[in-house]
C-alpha angles and dihedrals in degrees: 000000000000092000091052092053091048092051092045092052090047091052092052094046093048091049091051091047092051091052092047092049092048091052096046109029104047113117097202125052111260118210112256092236091056092049092049091049092049093049092046092050093047091047090052093054098079091045093050091046091050091053091046093050092047090045093236130134117247 
């Protein structure tokens, strides 16, 4: 159980870091709609994974 919590926390932290890096380290301007879609998709990943692991429908 401890390992699962550690992996879950790592997934969340990595997702947040990826969003932060995308927002701050891009060299070309990215359209706002594309950024919002990317952030929404990445934010949905942990929720979808949780439902998949618990064998529930979203």
